[in-house]
Every structure is written in structure tokens, then in C-alpha cells.
Residue, then its C-alpha position, 0 to 999 in steps of 0.5 A: m471512474l470509468i469514462t468513454l472518450p474518443i481516440s483522440e482525446l487518449v494521453p499517456g498515463m490514462y488506464v485502459d479498461s477496454v475498447t468500445k468502438q473500433h472501424e468495421g472491417v478491421n481484424s480483432i484488435k490484439i490488445k491486452t483486455s486492460g492496460l496503461v498507457r505508457d507512451k504515444s506509441i502505444i496511442k499510435r498503434l491504437v490508431a492503427e488497428g482503427v479503434l475509435e472509442l474506449l472506456i477509460d478507468f481514471a481510478k487506476g491510472d495517472a492522468a487527470i479526467p479531462g474537466k469536461y467529463k467531471p461531474q458537476s454539482k447537481l442542483k436543487t431548487s428550493n424557495s425559488q432559490l438553487k441549493p447544491e446537493k451536499a458534498k461527500l464529507i472529507i476525511t482528514i487526515e488528523q480526524e481519521f488518526s485519532k480513532a486509527s491509533v486506537s484501533y491499531e493498538q488494539n488490533n496489535r493486541k488481539l493478534q499478539s494474543l491470537y498468535g500465542d493461543l496459535t503457538s500454544g496449540l490453539t485453533i485460529n480465531m477467525k472471527v478476530l482477524d475479520e474483525i481486525a480486517n474490516e476495521i482497517v479497509s473502513s479506516v484505509f476507505r476514509n483516508a487511507n494516510a492515517m493507517s499507514i502513518l502507523t506502520r512507521i512506528k517500529d518494535k522489534h519485539s513484536y515484529n511477528w504481529r505488527h508485520m501482519i498487521n502492516c501488510a494488511i494496511f499496506t495491502a488494503v491501501f495498495a489495493k484501494y489505489l488499484g481500484y478493488k471495490q472495498a469488499v475485494v480489499q477486504e479479502l485481500a487484507m484478511g489474506a495479508l492478515l493470514h500470510d505469515l500465521g504459519q510462523a507461529k507453528l514453528p520454535q519462536g527462538i528462531f525468531s527472537k534471536p539476535t543473529k541471522v539466522t543460519n541455512n537450517e533455520l531457514l529451512a525451518i521456516k521455510k515451513h511456516v507456508a505449509q503450516g499457515l495452509a494447514l491452519v486454516k484450510g477448511e476454515k469458514g471465509v477462508t477463500p481462494l484468493m487468502l490461500d494463494m496469497i499464503v501459498n504463493h507470497h514466497e515465489r518469485l517470477d524467475g521460478s527462484g521462490y518457494p515452497r514450489g518454485i513456480e514461474a511468472e505465468k503461474l503467478s496470481r496478481p492477488a500472490r505478486i502484491m502480496a510478495i511485493v508488500d511482504v518484502y517492503d514491510a520486512m525490510t523497513a520494520d525493526r526486528p531482533h536481528q536488525e534494523g529497518d531499512e528505509p522505505i526509499n532504499a526498499l522500493r530502490y530493491l523491490l525496483a531493481n529486482k524486475q526478474l523477481f517482482d512484477g515491475e508494474l505493480v512495483q512501480r504503482f506501488i511507488k506512486c501510491l505510497g511515494v518515494h517518501p511515505v508519509g509517516t517518514i521523516v525528511k530532512l529538508t534543503n532550509e536544515r528543517l525536518a518534517l514529517v510526510l502527511e500526503g503523498n503527491v502521485l503526479n510528482p512523489i518527490k513533493p508531497k506534502i509534509k509538517l515542518f516541526y524540527n531545526a536540525k542544525h540547532k537540534h530543537h523543535i520549532t512551531a509545526k506548519d504544514i506545507d505542500l511542495s508541489e505548490h510553484t512558489q515553494e523553493l524547499k526540497i527534500l535532500a532525504s529520509v532521516k531516522p528518528l533516533d538520530y535526533q532522538i526523536n520519539l515518533s509515537r510521541l511526534l505523531k500524537e502531538h501533531l496529528l491528534a485532532 
């Protein structure tokens, strides 16, 4: 939501879309067209430069909309009584999960078939990919948590196509969080589906071996970028943005990436988003040669490597997913396990959870929903845990507790 505010109401956490008014006679202010207000020093500088009014995008910032600017319910008069307009329908995670889980598995099978066709030398079926991207984006806009939670289900034998669909989900969720319109989110999700497709044209034994790749194999793998570009170039519906994501998702800000070793100033925002999402899913997924790491460790890696990844986007990615992303199983201070259901942008370490297991006595308990951000709540998260450490089948757990 875009709202014009006087400079006196600007606070850290707000996202400035543009400056709309400033004192006459003051030179054009030398600030970015848009950006997050990180601290009060930025506000003081804006005041000193004569800024009077700004356009704030509350969809991109962390600050809440001031009460007086929140839209009021419009009232209609009927039979001398005032009736509020119909409220926007809210889709719960349980309502969306039922549809999303079916869609996720169907789309995985479609991608597996498409991947196999490409490996056999057939041409790419763009219609199938477009339908998959559309289903993902539609689900994310109804309830972003339902699709996100499914990315936590691991299967090392289907990593290649699960990585494609998971990256599309994470990209859609993140792009929606960043405030992109649905049509652009659809385009970004398509770019994510396509980004690693060139791997289908490489020797598949490299990806299925239980040991780490050799240097020679790594050189072969790097060719997947050129192969992916060749697969989609000239295909109807493939846009420059999608090509950018395919070509540059392995490039890094310091020029250490591949295939061209280009640096920060030449890397677009979609390419930077794709780089973050690609590494995050690769680190957290099970693969033939490694077990997936916990999300918090992957996020720490991204945060620690500011020379490689866009620091501002990484910070916002963490706020978007949460320190403990949805679908993660966490251990609490009362020796219970819980499933993370919904993140908390204002306080990422206090998400909404569903209690389901007694870790001390190792048995399931009656499920209970808890919001850790409530001021009366004393429970805290100690750490995330792997489902198999407690012999928990995550797929079955999700169906038991989330299918409406």
C-alpha cells in the first residue's frame, strides 16, 4: 500500500518509494529513488535536505501503517441499517494446504516427466512449465505458507526437479513479500523453474552419485547454464528477465561466480534474488551426496557472505521466511516439539507454531496452536531439529495436522 506521509511521521523501517515534496530552492536531493529507512540518521539527513513529504510503500517496509491511514470499512445504507461491505476472504493455511499438497506432487511428477524428455533429446514443453508457475503463484497469493511448508519434504532421489519447483515457490513467496505485482511474480517464478533446466542435457550420473563431484565433473556441471540458455532461447513466452535469471544465477557480487565472472554493478535484482534462492534450497535439500542442512544454517551462510550475495536482499529474505521457516520442526524450552506454521516479520524468533510431540518421553500429544509472540507466552524455541531424529515422517505429520 502506497501512502503519502509528512517527513515528521517518517520512522525507521518504512520503505520510501519517492520524495513528493521539498522546500523550494533546495537542490535536488541526492538519495535513491527508493529504499528502506534503516535508522534515524537517514531521517535527519532528509530533513536537512529540505524533504517535506514522501511516498511510503508499506508492502515493502517493516513498519506498520499508522492507524489514521488505515483504510476504514465503507458502509452501505440498506433498510435504514448500516451494513459493512463484505470483507476480503482470508484463506487459512489448512484450507490452502489441501489444494497445495495435491498440486505440489502433481507438478513434481510433471517436472520429472519433462526433465526425462529433455534428457532423451526432446524439446521443452513451455506450456507445462507455464501452468506449473501459474498454480504456484496463485497458491502463494492465496496463502504463502501452504506451498512454503511443502518445500521441507525431502527426497534425495528427485532433487533435480524438486529443486526447480522449490526455487519457484521460494521466489514467488519472496517476490510477493517484496511487493511485486502478481504478473511480475509469475515471470520470476518461471525464471526460477527454468534456471537449472540445462542440467537435463548433462550426463545424469554426475547428479546421482553418492560422493562429491570431482573438479572435472564440476567443470561439466558449469556448462548447464549455456545448455539451459540454448534450450529456451527463441521459445514463445521466454522473456529477457527469465533469460537473465538463467544466465546469471551463479554469478556473485565480487565477480567470483560463473559463467562470465561479472560483478555487482552488472547483476540485476532478479539475478540476485535467484542466486539467494538457489543456494538456500540447494543447502537445505537432501541430495545423493549430502543431507540437507537446517534452514537457520543456510540463512547464516547467506548472511555471512556479503561479498557474494546482496546483503539487503538477504536480510529481507530472512524476514520473509523467518529464522525458523514454516514447515520446520523446533524444540521448545518445555521439552516439546512443534511445527512452525507462520512466520513473524516483526519478531522472527517468535513464529506461530503447532505443538504436537513430547520430546522427553518420545510420544505424540494432543496438538495445540501457540503464538510465541503473545506477551503472556513464556515458551521459547531452543533449536530446529531434524524429523528423522525423532522418527517423525514429516509428510504424514503435515497431512495429519494441516489437511482441513
